[in-house]
C-alpha positions in Angstrom: 5.5 -27.1 13.1 4.0 -24.3 11.0 3.9 -23.5 7.1 2.8 -20.3 5.9 1.8 -19.6 2.6 2.7 -15.9 1.0 1.2 -14.8 -2.2 3.7 -12.7 -4.8 2.0 -9.7 -6.3 1.4 -8.3 -9.6 1.4 -4.2 -9.5 -0.6 -2.4 -12.4 -0.7 1.4 -11.6 0.2 3.9 -9.4 4.0 2.5 -8.4 6.3 5.0 -7.0 3.8 6.7 -5.1 4.3 4.2 -2.5 7.6 5.6 -1.7 7.2 7.2 2.1 8.8 10.3 0.7 6.2 11.1 -1.8 3.2 9.5 -0.1 3.3 11.7 2.8 3.1 14.6 1.5 1.0 13.8 -1.7 -1.0 10.9 -1.1 -0.2 7.7 -2.6 -2.6 5.4 -4.6 -2.0 1.7 -6.3 -4.0 -0.3 -8.1 -2.6 -4.5 -7.8 -3.4 -7.6 -7.2 -1.8 -11.1 -5.7 -1.5 -14.2 -8.0 -1.6 -18.0 -7.4 2.3 -18.0 -6.9 3.8 -18.0 -3.8 6.9 -18.2 -1.2 6.5 -20.6 1.8 7.8 -20.4 5.2 8.3 -23.2 7.3 9.3 -23.2 11.1 9.7 -25.7 13.9 11.2 -25.8 17.1 14.8 -27.5 17.0 15.7 -30.3 19.1 18.4 -29.5 22.1 20.5 -32.3 20.2 22.8 -29.8 18.0 26.0 -27.7 18.8 23.6 -24.5 17.6 20.3 -23.8 18.6 18.7 -22.3 15.4 18.9 -22.5 11.6 17.8 -20.7 8.6 17.6 -22.6 5.2 17.0 -21.1 1.9 19.8 -20.9 -0.9 22.4 -21.9 2.1 22.2 -23.0 5.4 23.0 -20.4 8.1 23.3 -22.0 11.8 23.5 -19.7 14.7 23.0 -19.4 18.4 22.4 -15.5 18.3 20.0 -13.6 15.6 23.5 -11.1 15.6 24.9 -13.8 14.2 22.3 -14.5 11.1 23.9 -12.8 7.5 20.4 -12.4 6.4 19.5 -9.1 7.3 15.6 -9.9 7.2 16.1 -12.9 9.3 18.4 -11.6 11.7 15.9 -8.0 12.5 12.9 -10.0 12.4 14.1 -12.6 15.0 15.2 -9.8 17.3 12.1 -7.7 16.6 9.8 -11.0 17.4 11.8 -13.0 19.4 11.7 -17.2 19.4 14.0 -19.7 20.8 15.5 -22.5 19.2 13.8 -22.3 15.8 14.5 -23.9 12.4 13.0 -21.5 9.7 12.9 -22.8 5.9 12.0 -20.6 2.8 10.8 -22.2 -0.5 9.0 -20.3 -3.9 7.2 -21.3 -6.8 9.0 -18.2 -8.5 12.6 -16.7 -8.5 13.4 -13.9 -6.0 14.6 -10.8 -7.8 12.5 -11.2 -10.6 10.0 -8.1 -9.5 7.2 -10.1 -8.2 7.6 -8.5 -4.6 9.3 -11.7 -3.4 11.1 -9.8 -0.7 8.4 -8.7 0.7 6.2 -12.0 0.6 8.9 -13.3 2.6 9.0 -10.5 5.4 5.1 -11.0 5.8 5.3 -14.8 5.7 8.2 -14.4 8.2 6.4 -12.4 10.5 3.3 -14.4 10.5 5.1 -17.6 11.0 7.0 -16.3 14.1 4.2 -15.0 15.8 2.2 -17.9 15.3 4.8 -19.8 17.1 4.7 -17.8 19.9 0.9 -18.4 19.7 0.3 -14.7 18.7 -2.1 -14.1 15.5 -2.4 -10.6 14.7 -4.5 -9.2 11.9 -3.1 -9.2 8.1 -3.0 -5.2 8.0 -0.8 -5.6 11.6 1.6 -8.5 9.9 1.9 -6.1 7.0 3.0 -3.1 9.1 5.4 -5.0 10.8 6.9 -6.8 7.5 7.4 -2.7 6.7 8.6 -1.5 9.6 11.3 -4.7 9.7 12.0 -4.3 6.1 12.0 0.1 5.9 13.2 0.9 9.2 15.4 -2.1 10.8 17.1 -3.3 7.9 17.2 0.1 5.8 16.6 -1.3 2.7 15.0 0.9 0.0 11.8 0.6 -1.3 7.9 1.2 -0.5 5.2 0.2 1.3 2.7 -1.5 -1.4 4.1 -5.2 -1.4 4.0 -5.9 2.2 0.0 -4.5 1.9 -0.8 -6.5 -0.9 1.3 -10.1 0.1 -0.4 -9.7 3.6 -4.0 -9.0 2.4 -4.6 -10.6 -0.8 -6.7 -9.9 -3.3 -7.1 -7.2 -6.3 -7.0 -4.0 -4.5 -6.9 -0.1 -4.7 -4.0 1.0 -2.0 -4.4 4.1 -0.6 -1.5 5.7 1.1 -0.9 8.7 3.6 1.2 9.6 6.5 -1.6 8.8 8.5 -2.8 5.4 7.3 -3.1 3.1 4.8 -6.2 1.8 3.3 -6.6 -1.3 1.2 -9.9 -2.0 -0.3 -10.8 -4.6 -2.9 -11.8 -3.5 -6.4 -15.7 -4.5 -6.8 -15.7 -5.8 -10.4 -18.2 -8.8 -12.2 -16.5 -11.8 -12.2 -17.0 -11.5 -15.7 -14.7 -8.3 -16.0 -12.6 -9.5 -13.8 -11.6 -12.9 -16.0 -11.6 -10.6 -19.2 -8.7 -8.7 -17.3 -7.0 -11.7 -15.9 -7.1 -13.6 -19.8 -5.4 -10.7 -21.0 -2.3 -10.5 -19.2 0.7 -12.5 -20.2 3.4 -12.6 -17.6 6.7 -13.3 -19.5 10.3 -13.4 -17.7 12.9 -11.5 -19.3 15.7 -14.0 -18.3 17.7 -12.2 -16.1 17.2 -11.2 -12.5 18.1 -7.9 -10.6 18.8 -6.2 -7.0 15.5 -4.0 -6.6 17.1 -2.1 -3.4 19.5 0.2 -5.6 17.0 0.6 -8.5 14.5 2.0 -5.8 16.7 3.8 -3.9 17.5 5.9 -7.2 13.9 6.3 -7.7 13.5 7.9 -4.1 16.3 10.0 -4.9 14.9 11.5 -7.4 11.0 11.9 -6.3 11.5 15.9 -5.9 12.5 15.8 -10.0 9.8 13.4 -11.2 7.0 15.0 -9.1 4.8 15.3 -12.4 5.3 11.8 -13.7 4.1 10.3 -10.3 1.4 12.6 -10.1 0.4 11.5 -13.5 1.4 7.9 -12.5 -1.6 8.3 -9.4 -4.4 9.3 -11.8 -4.0 6.6 -13.8 -5.2 4.7 -10.7 -8.6 6.4 -11.5 -8.8 5.9 -15.2 -7.7 2.4 -14.9 -10.3 1.6 -12.0 -13.3 3.5 -14.6 -12.1 1.4 -17.5 -12.3 -1.9 -15.7 -15.6 -1.4 -14.1 -17.3 0.2 -17.4 -14.9 0.6 -20.4 -13.2 -0.9 -23.4 -10.9 -3.3 -21.3 -8.0 -3.2 -24.1 -7.9 0.5 -23.1 -6.5 -1.0 -19.7 -3.2 -2.3 -21.9 -3.1 0.9 -23.6 -2.6 3.3 -20.0 0.1 0.8 -19.2 1.8 1.4 -22.3 1.7 5.1 -21.1 2.5 4.1 -17.5 5.5 2.4 -18.7 7.1 5.2 -20.5 6.6 7.4 -17.6 8.1 4.7 -15.1 11.1 4.4 -17.1 11.8 8.0 -16.9 11.9 7.8 -13.1 15.5 6.5 -13.2 18.1 5.3 -15.7 18.3 2.4 -13.8 14.8 1.0 -14.7 15.3 0.0 -18.3 17.9 -0.7 -20.8 18.4 -1.2 -24.3 17.6 -5.1 -23.8 14.4 -4.7 -22.4 13.2 -1.6 -24.6 13.9 -3.7 -27.3 12.4 -6.8 -26.0 8.8 -4.5 -25.0 9.1 -3.0 -28.7 9.0 -6.5 -30.1 6.3 -7.5 -27.8 4.7 -4.4 -29.3 4.7 -5.7 -32.9 3.4 -9.0 -31.9 -0.2 -8.0 -30.6 1.0 -6.6 -27.1 -1.0 -3.1 -26.6 1.2 -2.3 -23.6 2.9 -3.6 -20.4 6.0 -3.2 -17.9 8.7 -4.0 -15.7 7.2 -5.9 -12.7 8.7 -4.3 -9.3 11.2 -1.8 -9.4 12.7 -2.4 -12.8 15.9 -3.5 -14.1 14.7 -6.9 -14.9 12.7 -9.7 -13.8 9.2 -10.4 -15.1 7.2 -8.3 -17.8 3.6 -8.0 -17.6 2.0 -7.9 -21.1 -1.4 -6.9 -21.8 -2.0 -9.2 -25.2 -5.8 -9.7 -26.4 -6.4 -13.3 -25.8 -6.4 -13.9 -29.4 -2.8 -12.4 -30.1 -1.1 -14.4 -27.2 -0.2 -17.5 -29.2 1.3 -15.0 -32.1 3.2 -13.6 -29.5 4.2 -16.7 -27.6 5.5 -18.1 -30.9 7.7 -15.0 -31.5 9.7 -15.7 -28.2 10.2 -19.1 -28.0 13.7 -18.6 -26.2 11.5 -17.2 -23.1 9.4 -18.6 -20.1 5.6 -17.6 -20.3 4.4 -18.3 -16.5 0.4 -19.0 -16.7 -0.9 -17.4 -13.3 -4.3 -16.5 -12.0 -5.4 -13.7 -9.6 -5.9 -15.0 -5.9 -7.4 -13.4 -2.6 -6.4 -15.0 0.4 -3.2 -13.4 1.2 -0.8 -14.9 3.6 -2.1 -18.1 5.3 -1.6 -20.8 7.8 -1.3 -24.0 5.5 -0.3 -26.2 8.2 -0.2 -26.1 12.2 1.0 -28.9 14.3 -0.3 -28.8 17.8 2.3 -30.5 19.2 5.0 -27.4 18.4 
């Protein structure tokens, strides 16, 4: 039996520039981190005592003999791309799916990792990220970018640079004091409803020709944010997030709505300097930059919402348990 743990991610700046239609022509750049909230993929060989040869357990149970019989597109295509016979796959997670924390791509990375390990293969993390991207974007035909798979596979607080020729993931070199100061001023609040990111991402991709100026500015912000994090006033990152959110909202009408706009405005009246919806938009988790002295006031102002404590992590996808008798 194998258990793979893969982290979810929080993206700060540059989202939207990680779509293929943008980065292949202009180069993409993203600042993001993985957090200590994870999905878990467990796999083991299924004994030959059943009238089915494979099983996948998530919010439902699928039993099947051939990959083409699986309704879940990612599992179907992953098993065709990395064949494993008589396998039982289970999925679990610390946070709900469809909430903007990159859950589908974390699952893709974890599944790729697990299937390779079942075959006695241990590719490097960049290879696993690229295979997860290929399965999601090409084989499954799902809209979206490439930053989530790279973040979940490699882990850490990174600068992700994208071009038609290569992906580069570089750790952001900050002192522990600066990193902790930034982390402690971040609040993760669940908006109360989930979303399906594919439709939002597809509309954003279709709008790229009409939103180039916004995307170029959002890429510039990654450089500004790095400078602030290294030697500026950390609170200025919150103000930059506020500008970035205003730009992000203009990329697609599906990114925000009146309920989200009202929620964000309320958060700013209670101490938030800036923030954003995580992921493609439309719901899920809202990341807020709130100076630590203001956070208790903000929490009291939103008693009906769930606040999720979190910390940055740096391990990426990892084998938690491997039984040699598989």
